[in-house]
N, C-alpha and C positions, 0 to 999 in steps of 0.2 A: 680950629677949623675955620676956613672963611664963610660967610652966608651962602656964598653961589656955590662952593666946594660940597658945602650940607645936601643941598637941594641937588647937585650932579650924584651925590653916594646915594640918597633916597631912590631918585630917579635908575640907578641903575640897577638896585637892590630891587624893586617893584618888578623891573624888567625881566631880572630872571625869576625872579617867581612865577610870573606869568607864563614866561617859556617852560620853567617846567611843569607848571600845571596843566599846560597846552599839551606836552608830550606826554607827560601821564596819561591823560585824558584821550588821547591818541593811542596808546597803549593798550587802552582798556578795550577798543573796539574790534582788536585781533584775537582770532581766539587764541585762550591761553589756558592754561592747566593750573588748578588750584590744588590746595591739601586733598579736597575731597573727591579728585579724580574725575572732576566735572570739567567740561568747556564752553565756555562764554561767547559769545557771536554768532555770527551766521555759519552754518557746517557747508565746507564743500562738497558738491554733489557730481558724483561718477558715474559713467555710464559703463554697464558690466555685461555681457553675451553671455552666455552659457549654453551647454545643447540639454535638450528635454522636452517634455512637452510640456506647454503651459500649461500650468496647475490652476483651479478656480480659486484657491486661495492665494495664490502669486502675490497680488497685491497686499494683502493683508499680512503675509511673513515680511514682506518688504517694507511695510510701515512699521513693523516690531524691530526689523534689523533696527531700522534708522533710526528707533526711537534710542537704543541703546548705542549706536555707533555716535552719534552727534555727542551725547553725554561723554563719552568714553575717549573718542579720538577729533571731534568735533568735523568728521566725515560720513557723507548719507550716499546709498548708492541709489541707480533707477537701475533694477534688477530684470533683465530681459531674458527669457528662455527661448530658442528657435529649435524646432522639432527633429529629430532624429537625421531624417530625410534631406531635411533642407539645412542644417548648419553649417555644412563646410561650404556650401555655396554662397551663402551668405555672409559669413566671415570673408572669404576672399573677394566678394563684391566690395564690403566695408574696405576691404583695404585698399582694394583697387582705386576704390573711387575718395579714398581720404577720407571717408566718412568720419564725425567726431565721435571717438567711443574712446574710454580710457584702459579697461581691463577685458579681456576675453580668455576662455577659453581655448587653449591654442593643438587642436589636434594634430595638424602637420606642423610642429615647431620649428622642426630643422629647415625645411624651405622655404616658411614663411620669415624664418631669420634671418635666412641668406637673403631674402628679397629686402630687408631692411625694415620690417613690419614691427620688432617690438625693441624696445629700451634696453640698452644694457644696463646691468642690474651690479654690477660686481661692486661698486661703489656704494651704492645704497646698502649691500648687505653687510656693509663693514662697517655701516653707522646707523641709521635708523632700521634695518631689517637685522640687526643681529640676533636677536632673539628669536628669530623665526630660520634663519642661516643654522643656528646652534641647536635646535630642534628637529632637523629634517638631518635624516641618515647621510654621512659623508657620501658616499657610494652613488645617492642620486646625484649629487652636483658634480662628480666625477662623469656622471652619463649624460648629463645635458650640456658639457662644457662644449663649446663649438669651437673649430679649428683656430680660431684665432684667441682661443684661450679666455673666451670671453662668457658669460652666464646671461641668457636672455627670457627666461622664463623660472617660475617657482613650482618646484614637483611635487606631487602629492606626498606626502611621506605615510607610504603604505606596504603592502609586500614587494621585496625587490624583485625578486624570481615570480613571473609569472605561468604558472603549470596548465597545462591540459588537463581537464579532469574529464572521466568520463561518466555522467551520472545516469542514475537507474531508479526507477520508484521503488521506494523502500517495502511495501506491500507485494511486491512480485520477487524481490530479493528474497525478502523472507520465505514467500508460500513455495519457492523452489528451491530454499535452501542453497543460492548461487554464491559462490565467492569470488565476489567481483573482482577481486586482485590478481586471480588469474587470467584477466582477460585484458592484455595491454600493448597488442598488435591488432591492425585491422584483419588480418586473416583470422586470428584466434576468435573473434566474434562470430562467425558464421554459424556453427550449431547453435551456438546461445538464439541468434534471429530467429532462425528455422523455426526451433522450440518455441519462441513466444510467436511466431506467425502463425503456428498450428495451433499451439493451446490458449492463446489470448487475442483471438481476430479483433478486438477491439480496439486494441494497441496497433500505433505504427510503430515496426520493430526497429529504424533508424530514420533520425529525423535532421535533414541537413537544410541549408538555404543557399541563396545563390551565391553569398561569400565564402559559403563551405568553411572549412576549418583547414588550419595548418597541420596537415597530416604529415608534412617532412620535417616537424619538429621533433617527429617520432624517431627518426634518425639522426637527430642531432643537428640539424640545419637551421639557419635564421636568417631573414632577410637582411639585406646590406644596404639597398636603398630604401624600398616601402615594398607592402606588400601585393602593389600592383604591377611593379618590376620584377619577374621572376629570376630574379640573381641570389643567389645564397652562397652560404660560406657556414662551414663547421663550427659551430661554436668555440669547442675545446681544442681544435687543432691550431697551434700555434703557427703556423705554416701553412694552414690550408688556402687551396686558389677558391676563386669566386666562380660560379659556375652557373649555365643556366639550366633549373633545374628540371625541368621538363625536358631535358636530355639525358637524365640518369637513369639507373636502372630502379634505382629507389621511388623515383617518379613513376614508372613504365609500370611496377608491384601495385600501386597505388591506387592508381587508373583502373587497373585489371579487378583488381578487387571491389572497387567501387561499380563497376560497369556488369559484374557479375551479380552483386547485391541489388543494384537497380534492377535486372532483368529476372531477378528472384521476387520481385515486389516487394523487397525489405526495407526501400528509401521513398518517402514520399514522392509522388509522381509529381508534385508542382515544384519539388527541389530547385529547379533553374530558374524559377521565376519567383521565387517566396523571398521576399523583401527579409534581411536580417530581423530580427524582432518578432518575424511575423506569425511565431507560435501564440495560439493564443491560451491564457491561463484555463487550467481542465484539461487541455486537449490531452486526452491518452498518449503519450509516446514514453517506447519503452528504453532506447539510449539516446543521449544527444552530449555533443560535448561543448565545451565551454573553458576558457581562461580564467586562472584564477589563485590565490595563495592558499594560506592553510582555514581550515572549518569554513569551506562555501556553503556547506550544506542549508543551512538556516535562510538565507538569501536566497536561494535557490528553490526550495522547499515553498517559502512565501509567495515569490514569483509563479510557479507551477501550480500553485494551489493545492499540492497536498506532497506530504515528505518522500524527499529524495534521497539517497545516500551516492557517495561518489567515489572514485578512484583515481588518485592522479598517475598518468601515465609517461610524462616526460621529465626529465633531469630538473633540479633545482637551479637554474643556471640564469644567471642575472644578465639580459641582454640589452642594448640601447634601447631596442624598441620596447621591452617592459619599464624600463626607468621615465620613460617618456611616453608613458600611455596616461600620464593627468597633469597638464600643467598650464599653467594660469600664466598668464604675459599681459605686460604693460606696452598700449600702444605707443610707439617710437614717435607720435607725434601728439602725444596727452598735452593737457596744458597745466594738468596736475601731478608732476610725477611724485612731490613727497606726499600726498594725500594717498596716492595710489599703493605705496610700500606701508606709509601706516595702514591703511585698510588691510592690505595681503598680510602683515606682519598679526594684526589682528588677529585674523581667521586662522592662521597656522601656531597661533599659542595663547587665544581664550577659549576656553568650555565652553563657556555662556553661547558665545556668536555662532562657534563651531556648531555646537549642537543644535540653534535655532536654525541655522542653515540646512541641515542634515533632514531634522524631523520637524519641522515646523516649530507651533508653538504647544509649550505646556498647558494642557487642560484644554487645549483645542484639537491636538492632532496627535496628542500623544500622552500618555501618563506615567508617572513612574512606579514599580512596585516597590515592594519590602526592601531588594535588594537592590535599588534604585536603578534599574535598568527599566530601558524605553520600552514602552508597550503601546504601540500604533492604536488610534482610538479610529474602528471602523468605518468606513462610509454606510451608507445606508440605501437600501434600493427604491424603488418607487412605491412601494408599502410600506417605508419606513422600517424594515427589517435591517438589521445589520448586515453586511457582507463579508464575512470572516477573514481576516488577514489582510483587507484591503484597507489602505491607508485614507484618511479623512481628507480630501483635496488638495492634499501637499505632500511631495516625497521630492529630496534633493538626490542628484545624482552624485550617490557620495565619491567615486574614483577621481571625480572635476574638480572638487571642492575644497583642498586642503587638508591638513594631517587627521590622520584617521586615530590617533593616539591619545587625542583627548576626546574622544567620542564617547558617550556611552552603548554600553552593549546592549543587543536587544533582547527582552523580555518576551512575556507571551507563551503561547501553546509550543512552541518551538524554541527554547531561550539559549542564548549562546553561552558560551562557558564565561563565569565571572573572570576566568584570568584569559581570558582571548587575547588581550594587545600582550600579554608576556609571552604567550605562544607565538604570537607574531614577531615578536622579538628576538626570539630563538631561533624561528625560521630565518629570518634575514640574516641572522649571526652566523648561520649554516650553509649559507647559499655560496655557489662559485661562482663568480665572475667571467664572462664572455672574455674571450682574447681579443674582442671586438669591442668593447664597450666603450662607446663615447667617438667612434670613428665616424664622422660625418664626411660621406664624398659630395665635392663640387660638382653641381651637374651643370653649371652653365654653359662649358664647352659642349654640351650634349643633351639641350633639351628641347631641341626638335625630335630627336630619337625617343628620350623617355616620353613626350607627349605621344608620340605615334604608336610607343610601346604599350602605354596604358589604354588605347584606344583598340589594339589588337586582344590585349587581356579581356577586355570588357566582352568582347564578341566568342571568346571561346573559353575564358575561366569556369563561369558558372556550369556550362553544360559539361564539360570534361569532368570536375572536382564533384559532379554528383551523379556521373555514372550514367547520363541521360543521353548519351551519345556512343557511336561506335569508334574505341579508340584507333584501332586500325587507319581509321579513314581519316579519324580528325585531327590526333596528335601530330602528324608530318604535316598538315595544313597549318595548324598553330603555330609550331617550330621553324617553317619557313618565313612564314609572314612576320614572326619576329626576328627573323635573321634581315627580311627586307626592310622591315622599320629600323632595323640599327641597333639589336641589342648586343652584336659584336665589337661594336665600337664603344660603346658603353661598358661594356665589359671589360675592354681594355683600359680606358681611362680610369674606370674605380678600382682595378685591381693595380694599377700605376700610383696611383692615390695611397692604397694602402700597404703596398709597402714601403712608401717612404714613410707613412705613419709609423708602422712597425719597426722601421729602424731608426726614427726618434724616440720611439718606447723603450727600445733594446737598452 
């Protein structure tokens, strides 16, 4: 080899080595996974909004979450909780203003998805998110699919059917030997409420608030748009027509019963003004309704401050509303779609991170008993004495934050069954799907009408559904103003869409 050729060969070899070294050095700066499941490099931070009162220890829990997630997936979050009454307005403002955030709890999932607020996730669920996709019951995916066939959120893997449960204080049920399973219509409650009023005057016989309760589900109805547009359809009738529920004989019967109960003094006088969740812990209430799946008594007893028992009064039907009750969605404008999917995938498949979101930090907010159940560490009052059953400065909102089936069960004074999640799986397997599961009406042609209808709803619904006003006077006004607002046009439009949807499904 000639001398200048040798020099050229050496030069090229050194250059190649330098290039490879630079490439390898550059790569080492990127977050990468090694055999110890640890990431190196700077984690990507995501902004995450959810509902719930900001906790005293929220930042402490956020820091612990970030410590674990940075190690496992190279992602951290800024964990922001917004109060129950403010959350929806806050989220709508964030979306409208194009404010930067990555992930949010989406209470009005369908409406905001049709506005283009959320990232379509189908491709991600087939790749980065396949573990979470496989861990969530397929019926949830069916129920959250939009009309274009796309999936725009991650549903909480929980009970499929949310049944109305009527709950009562266990002490009074035992004292008066009450068979609560006998009471499953509004009318059947009358003698029971009268007895409590006479014999237990310190108790409110029946507690209602301004959002009231969906008593129409007792007759097999579900909402077809949302609960502020009173258009409903029978869940299990494959050919049922959409109706304005307040024009039906069932509604007339419900309203007359509620009016009678209010006049008798069974219902709290402030019902039409009481905010949802306005019942204070420890308040003495005999009858209250709430939606839930199997085994709800432990959580409800904790919330109420005394032991309660409950009886489900509606069928085990999976509705679009029930499967869309706890959705987390990714902002369509996020700069970090991959990291957002990594976070959601971890939250739905990793017990360590999921339990941290729900219970807080072990040893600080809860301990584990001999059975491996989570026992909350109670808060302390101003004298330093423990407040029984009150969690210590942090509480996740369980239905908003991912897969329940990897959560620890609750221990303590009112322990949950150790086989709780097996019972939930059985419950889900036996549930019946609504005939309109997954139907999402496109309201773009009737937006003005639905906005007006919701305003009329706010004006009349709280007082009517708490028995606070005269039915013969107010119900005709309500229905007339709904007509003026355009409820018939909305019903016609949605009925045509439902008919077309049914044809495709057949």
